[in-house]
N, C-alpha and C positions, 0 to 999 in steps of 0.2 A: 320706612315701612319695616325694615329688618329690625330696627331698634324697638319698635312697638311690639313685634312678635316675641323678641327676646325678653322684653320687660314682662309681657303677659305670661310667658313660660316660667320666668323666675317667680313672679307673684303667685301663680298657680301652684308651683312646687312648694313654696313656703307655706301657703295656706293648707296644703295637704299634710305637711309636717306638723303644723300646729293642731289641726282638727283631729288627726289620728291619735294624738296624745291625750285627748280629752276622754276617751273611752276607758281609760284605766282607772281603777279605784277599788273600793271595798265591795265585796259581793253582798248584796242585800238578801235577807232571808236565810242566811247561813246560820245554823243553830250555834248558840254559845256553848263553850266547853262545859260550863257549869250546868247547863240544862240537858245535855246529852248524857244519859247514863253510861257509865263505864262498861257495864255488862253488855249493853247493846253494841258498843264499839268493838269490844273484844270478840264477841260472837260473830260479828260481821267480818272481822279480820280473819277469824278461823275459817269461815266459809270461803273467803277469797283465797286464802292459802291452800285449802283443800283442792280447789279448782285449779290453781296455778301449779301445784305439785303433781297433779294427776290430769294433765290436759287431754289425754286420749281415753281415759277410763272413768272420769268422774261422773257421778250421778247428780241429779238435780236435788240439792239439799237445802232445806230451810231450817235454820237454827234459831231458837228463841228461848227466852226464860219466862216461865209462867209463875209470876210472883203471887198471884191471888188464887191460883188453882181452878179458875173458871174459864180461862181463855181457851185452853186446849182440852178441857174435860170432855166435851161433847164428841171429840174425834176418837176417843178411846172407849173400850168396853166399860160397862159399869163396874165400879170397884177399883178402877185405876186412879191413883192419886197423882196429880201433876203439880200440886202446889209446891213451889220452891225448887222445881226441877228444870233441867234443860230439856226442852222438847225438840225432837228432830222429826221432820217430815222428809222421807227419802223417796223420791219419785224415780221410777225406773225409766229413764229416758233412752236407755241403750238396749232395752229388751233382754237384760241378763237374768231376769226372774221368770221369763216365759219358758214353757216346755220343760219344767224341772219337776222331779218327784218331790215328795214331802221332805225327805231327808236332804236332797240337793238344794231345795229352797231355803231350808233352815241354815244350812252351811253357807249359802250365799249371803243370807241376812247377816250372819255372824262375821264373815270376812269383811263385808262392806262397812258394817257398823264399827268394827275395830279400827279400820283405816280412818274413818271420820272421827272417831273418838280420840285418836292420836293428836288431832288438831285442837281439841277442846280440853285436853288433859290439864291444862293450866288452871281452868276454872272448875271442872268436874273432876275432883280427885278420885272418886270411886264411881266407876261406870254403873255398877249395880244399883246404887242408891241415888245417884245424882242425875241419871239420864233416863228418859222415856223416848222411845222411837216408834214411829209409824212407817211401815213400808207400803208404798202405793204403786200400782201399775202405771203404765204410760197414760192411761185414761183416768188416773187418780182413783181407781177402785182399790179399797184396802185389801192387802194381801196378808199382812201379819203385823205384829208389834213386839216390842221389847219392853219388859217391865220387871224390875227387881231381879235382874240377872237371868231371866227366862225369856225364851223366844216362843211366840205363839202364832199359829196360823189362823 
């Protein structure tokens, strides 16, 4: 009886060893390196680095490249050209834009955009010509934007 139990334990443990090894392999659906644009990967890396270097003060930031000029055009006022620019959507998840005067709000926009820009400086060599930013409240209500070196409410 003891030999049968011992044999059963050995067979069971061996079967678990072989079965658990079958789950390893190639991940299906993972994008090929050739199909993933380098710009997307670099901008995603910049977003992650911004969050990791500012763990207690980061804002919710979305960074994207508008190649055709139509993807983000509707978010900005008329006359704002987003074609070929890096578009930032900065959402105030920490309520740092609330209860500020006009001057204080513009200063806060400037400080936060400069911090975020330091992470995309590799791609956007000139902030005034390469970057368009939209500042949103926690409820995603537009508060202001940055375009061609100027901050607007």
